PAVEXDREN-144680 format. One record per residue (C-alpha): x, y, z. Coordinates in steps of 0.25 Angstrom, whole numbers, padded with zeros to 4 digits, always signed. Example, Ala and Ser with C-alpha at 12.3 -4.5 7.8 and 13.67 -1.06 7.14 Angstrom:
<nodes>
+0049-0018+0031 +0055-0004+0029 
</nodes>
This chain:
<nodes>
-0001-0150+0305 +0013-0157+0303 +0025-0149+0297 +0023-0157+0284 +0008-0152+0284 +0012-0138+0286 +0022-0138+0275 +0012-0144+0266 +0002-0134+0269 +0012-0123+0267 +0016-0129+0254 +0001-0129+0250 -0001-0115+0254 +0011-0111+0245 +0006-0119+0233 -0008-0112+0234 -0001-0098+0236 +0007-0101+0223 -0005-0106+0215 -0013-0093+0219 -0001-0084+0216 +0001-0091+0202 -0013-0090+0199 -0013-0075+0202 -0001-0074+0193 -0009-0080+0182 -0021-0072+0184 -0014-0059+0182 -0014-0057+0167 -0025-0067+0164 -0040-0068+0166 -0052-0077+0162 -0063-0074+0153 -0075-0083+0153 -0087-0087+0144 -0099-0094+0150 -0105-0107+0144 -0093-0109+0136 -0081-0119+0135 -0067-0119+0130 -0065-0133+0125 -0052-0141+0126 -0038-0137+0130 -0041-0142+0144 -0029-0139+0154 -0035-0145+0167 -0048-0146+0174 -0051-0140+0188 -0064-0145+0195 -0073-0140+0205 -0069-0125+0203 -0077-0112+0201 -0076-0104+0189 -0067-0094+0196 -0058-0105+0200 -0057-0110+0186 -0053-0096+0181 -0043-0095+0192 -0037-0109+0188 -0036-0105+0174 -0029-0092+0177 -0019-0099+0186 -0015-0108+0176 -0006-0102+0165 -0010-0113+0155 -0025-0110+0157 -0031-0102+0145 -0046-0106+0147 -0056-0114+0155 -0070-0120+0154 -0077-0120+0168 -0088-0130+0169 -0098-0123+0179 -0106-0135+0183 -0094-0144+0185 -0085-0133+0190 -0074-0139+0182 -0063-0129+0176 -0057-0134+0163 -0044-0126+0161 -0039-0125+0147 -0025-0122+0141 -0032-0115+0129 -0045-0112+0123 -0053-0112+0110 -0067-0108+0106 -0078-0107+0116 -0088-0118+0116 -0102-0116+0123 -0104-0124+0136 -0115-0121+0145 -0111-0120+0159 -0096-0119+0156 -0087-0106+0157 -0076-0104+0148 -0064-0096+0152 -0051-0091+0145 -0039-0084+0150 -0037-0070+0145 -0025-0061+0147 -0027-0048+0156 -0021-0037+0148 -0025-0026+0157 -0030-0018+0145 -0043-0010+0145 -0054-0014+0136 -0055-0002+0127 -0068-0007+0121 -0072-0011+0107 -0063-0006+0096 -0067+0006+0087 -0071+0004+0072 -0059+0004+0063 -0063+0015+0054 -0051+0016+0046 -0053+0001+0041 -0062-0001+0029 -0075-0007+0033 -0073-0019+0024 -0061-0023+0032 -0069-0023+0045 -0079-0032+0038 -0068-0041+0034 -0063-0042+0048 -0076-0046+0053 -0078-0056+0042 -0064-0062+0045 -0067-0064+0060 -0080-0071+0056 -0073-0080+0046 -0062-0083+0056 -0073-0087+0067 -0080-0095+0057 -0070-0103+0049 -0057-0104+0058 -0056-0119+0063 -0055-0121+0078 -0046-0133+0082 -0050-0137+0096 -0035-0140+0099 -0031-0126+0096 -0034-0116+0107 -0032-0101+0108 -0019-0101+0115 -0013-0111+0105 -0019-0104+0093 -0014-0090+0097 +0000-0094+0101 +0001-0102+0088 -0002-0089+0080 +0008-0082+0088 +0019-0092+0085 +0015-0092+0070 +0017-0077+0070 +0030-0078+0077 +0034-0088+0067 +0030-0079+0055 +0019-0088+0051 +0007-0079+0048 -0003-0089+0041 -0002-0098+0053 -0003-0087+0063 -0016-0082+0056 -0022-0096+0057 -0019-0097+0072 -0024-0083+0075 -0037-0086+0067 -0039-0099+0075 -0037-0092+0088 -0047-0080+0084 -0057-0091+0081 -0056-0094+0096 -0056-0079+0101 -0060-0070+0090 -0060-0058+0100 -0045-0058+0103 -0040-0045+0097 -0025-0050+0098 -0028-0062+0090 -0034-0054+0079 -0022-0045+0079 -0012-0057+0078 -0021-0063+0067 -0019-0050+0059 -0004-0050+0061 -0003-0065+0057 -0011-0062+0044 -0002-0050+0041 +0010-0060+0043 +0003-0071+0034 +0000-0060+0023 +0015-0058+0021 +0018-0073+0020 +0008-0078+0011 +0005-0070-0002 -0006-0079-0006 -0015-0075+0006 -0010-0061+0007 -0023-0054+0005 -0031-0063+0015 -0020-0061+0026 -0020-0046+0024 -0036-0046+0026 -0035-0055+0037 -0025-0046+0044 -0034-0034+0043 -0046-0042+0048 -0039-0048+0060 -0034-0034+0064 -0048-0028+0063 -0053-0040+0071 -0042-0037+0081 -0047-0023+0082 -0061-0027+0084 -0058-0036+0095 -0048-0027+0103 -0052-0022+0116 -0039-0017+0121 -0029-0006+0117 -0018-0016+0114 -0026-0026+0106 -0033-0015+0098 -0020-0007+0095 -0014-0021+0090 -0026-0023+0081 -0025-0010+0075 -0010-0011+0073 -0011-0024+0066 -0023-0019+0058 -0014-0008+0053 -0004-0018+0048 -0015-0026+0041 -0021-0014+0034 -0007-0009+0030 -0004-0023+0024 -0016-0021+0016 -0011-0008+0011 -0023-0001+0018 -0014+0011+0023 -0023+0021+0029 -0031+0011+0038 -0018+0005+0042 -0013+0018+0046 -0025+0020+0054 -0024+0007+0061 -0010+0009+0065 -0014+0023+0070 -0026+0017+0079 -0017+0006+0084 -0006+0017+0089 -0017+0025+0095 -0020+0013+0105 -0006+0008+0107 +0008+0012+0104 +0016+0002+0095 +0029+0005+0089 +0027-0005+0077 +0013+0000+0074 +0018+0014+0075 +0029+0011+0065 +0019+0005+0055 +0010+0016+0057 +0020+0027+0054 +0026+0019+0042 +0012+0017+0036 +0009+0032+0037 +0022+0036+0031 +0019+0027+0019 +0004+0027+0018 -0002+0037+0027 -0005+0052+0026 +0008+0058+0021 +0015+0067+0011 +0016+0058-0001 +0023+0068-0011 +0027+0082-0013 +0028+0091-0025 +0034+0104-0028 +0027+0113-0039 +0040+0120-0042 +0037+0124-0057 +0026+0134-0053 +0029+0148-0050 +0025+0147-0036 +0030+0133-0032 +0024+0125-0021 +0027+0112-0013 +0015+0101-0013 +0014+0090-0003 +0005+0078-0007 -0002+0069+0004 -0007+0055+0004 -0021+0059+0008 -0030+0071+0006 -0029+0083+0015 -0040+0089+0023 -0047+0099+0014 -0050+0110+0024 -0048+0114+0039 -0033+0110+0040 -0022+0120+0039 -0012+0112+0032 -0002+0123+0032 +0000+0121+0046 +0006+0107+0044 +0016+0111+0034 +0029+0119+0035 +0039+0124+0025 +0053+0126+0030 +0048+0126+0044 +0037+0137+0041 +0022+0134+0040 +0017+0133+0025 +0011+0146+0022 +0004+0142+0009 -0001+0129+0006 -0012+0122-0004 -0019+0110+0001 -0025+0101-0009 -0031+0087-0009 -0018+0079-0005 -0008+0090-0006 -0002+0102+0001 +0005+0113-0007 +0015+0123-0001 +0016+0136-0008 +0026+0147-0006 +0038+0139-0009 +0049+0144-0019 +0057+0138-0030 +0071+0133-0027 +0069+0132-0012 +0068+0119-0003 +0057+0118+0008 +0055+0109+0020 +0041+0105+0021 +0036+0099+0034 +0022+0093+0035 +0018+0092+0049 +0012+0080+0056 -0003+0080+0057 -0006+0086+0043 -0020+0080+0041 -0026+0072+0029 -0041+0072+0026 -0041+0057+0031 -0038+0061+0045 -0023+0057+0045 -0012+0066+0047 +0003+0067+0043 +0009+0058+0054 +0023+0065+0055 +0029+0077+0049 +0034+0076+0035 +0046+0085+0030 +0049+0087+0015 +0061+0094+0009 +0056+0100-0004 +0063+0109-0014 +0056+0118-0024 +0064+0118-0036 +0065+0129-0047 +0054+0129-0058 +0057+0120-0070 +0061+0127-0083 +0048+0131-0090 +0044+0137-0103 +0029+0140-0107 +0020+0150-0114 +0011+0159-0106 -0002+0154-0113 -0009+0144-0121 -0007+0151-0135 -0004+0164-0142 -0011+0169-0155 -0002+0179-0162 -0005+0188-0173 +0002+0187-0186 +0011+0199-0185 +0017+0207-0174 +0028+0204-0163 +0023+0194-0153 +0029+0185-0142 +0025+0173-0135 +0027+0173-0120 +0035+0161-0114 +0036+0158-0099 +0048+0152-0094 +0053+0147-0080 +0068+0145-0077 +0073+0144-0091 +0081+0153-0100 +0078+0147-0113 +0065+0142-0120 +0066+0133-0132 +0054+0137-0142 +0049+0131-0155 +0038+0138-0164 +0030+0129-0173 +0020+0133-0184 +0007+0124-0187 +0002+0127-0201 -0012+0127-0205 -0012+0113-0210 -0009+0108-0196 -0019+0117-0189 -0031+0108-0190 -0023+0097-0182 -0019+0107-0172 -0033+0111-0169 -0039+0097-0168 -0028+0093-0158 -0032+0105-0149 -0018+0110-0149 -0022+0124-0154 -0020+0135-0144 -0015+0128-0132 -0002+0125-0125 +0005+0112-0131 +0012+0101-0124 +0025+0095-0128 +0019+0084-0137 +0010+0094-0144 +0022+0103-0147 +0030+0091-0152 +0019+0087-0161 +0018+0101-0167 +0033+0101-0169 +0033+0087-0176 +0021+0088-0185 +0010+0099-0184 +0019+0111-0184 +0033+0116-0189 +0043+0123-0181 +0045+0137-0186 +0055+0142-0175 +0063+0137-0163 +0072+0144-0153 +0075+0148-0139 +0070+0159-0131 +0078+0165-0120 +0071+0169-0107 +0074+0176-0094 +0074+0167-0082 +0069+0170-0067 +0071+0158-0058 +0057+0151-0056 +0050+0163-0062 +0042+0163-0075 +0048+0171-0086 +0040+0176-0098 +0047+0178-0111 +0041+0182-0125 +0044+0173-0137 +0046+0182-0149 +0037+0175-0159 +0040+0186-0170 +0055+0183-0169 +0053+0168-0170 +0042+0169-0181 +0044+0181-0189 +0035+0176-0200 +0022+0169-0197 +0014+0160-0205 -0001+0156-0202 -0002+0144-0192 -0001+0141-0178 +0012+0142-0171 +0016+0134-0159 +0027+0138-0149 +0034+0128-0140 +0043+0132-0128 
</nodes>
């Protein structure tokens, strides 16, 4: 063997070694899935003749431009392809396509989406069937071109075109969970860009996300599907299902953006304290917290979730959507802490501790009578008790309704009952006549009820038949 031959042989060995090493590099991260008696038509890259099926697979994996192949078993020809579209039946042929090796474990079929209304699940199935039935298939457009065009449209903020590209790609492979998620994201983008079809895009976004979940087999793709489902449901103002979708996504995989969306939605629309009121005008004041959802009716010690100035609430009342804290005092400020984990009847809990700074003000000035009515005899010394709170003076007026106006008083059901301000004004203006007005000085005891007798005899020493009405 000459020196030239030795060199040539050495070069050939190097070349073969390089090709094998290159092929090995391509194999890592990619593998082939095959379908018997099928053919990927078009997109021919090149043809390898007189090769086995395994060699055909190896040739495709070794070529970074190869995305699929059709192997003719009888002729032993391997048609390598740069892209692929829908499968066509072809007896004796084997169709193969390159898929990425993610290293993720197949976690099985997804659980049902119990938090999503059944009609939306049905709509998602119908959406998939409509897509497979009606989306046109252009033989010049393969999966790689369609999916990359969809990504470019998304990157260029073109939602409607991205929806079209991803729908056409899914007509080729309707079991690609990632494509369904991207379609949902594209529909959400398009919804904000075209108000004419806003509702249709919102519905498409939900249906695509549901299908993404239905076709997911790995943790990452399922978490992604649930995350975009949460966004689609939130866009449709379905707050509680959206919160659940975000929560289920985060259980599978941590994601800062989804966590932020989840926390924000809970703060705005989740189980939370929506208001608080202070019953400060009662003799025993209390602070009441109103919640967005009904509380658990029994079996929960809600007092353990609430502290007042750092101490566990001693006396609380739990109503449908309200917890009232007793034992507070007028004129004092209280720090109310509601601990994370306080449960609602729907199974949701307060996501994080809430702190409220609440002042219980003094009672409002008040004047009232102790009963509905008083029947006084025609003679003798008599007084009518007046109850007051936080006031030193009461303005009083006394009216007489004569016998001619009694019939109207009785027919209006105003007899022998407390009157409101309107009734009092009507009596003063038409039905009755004022016979006395003046002020009554009363003692005061901060926030306590004080009873003072109004001396009727002094205000009305001479009485005539009729009905007398006293206003305070």
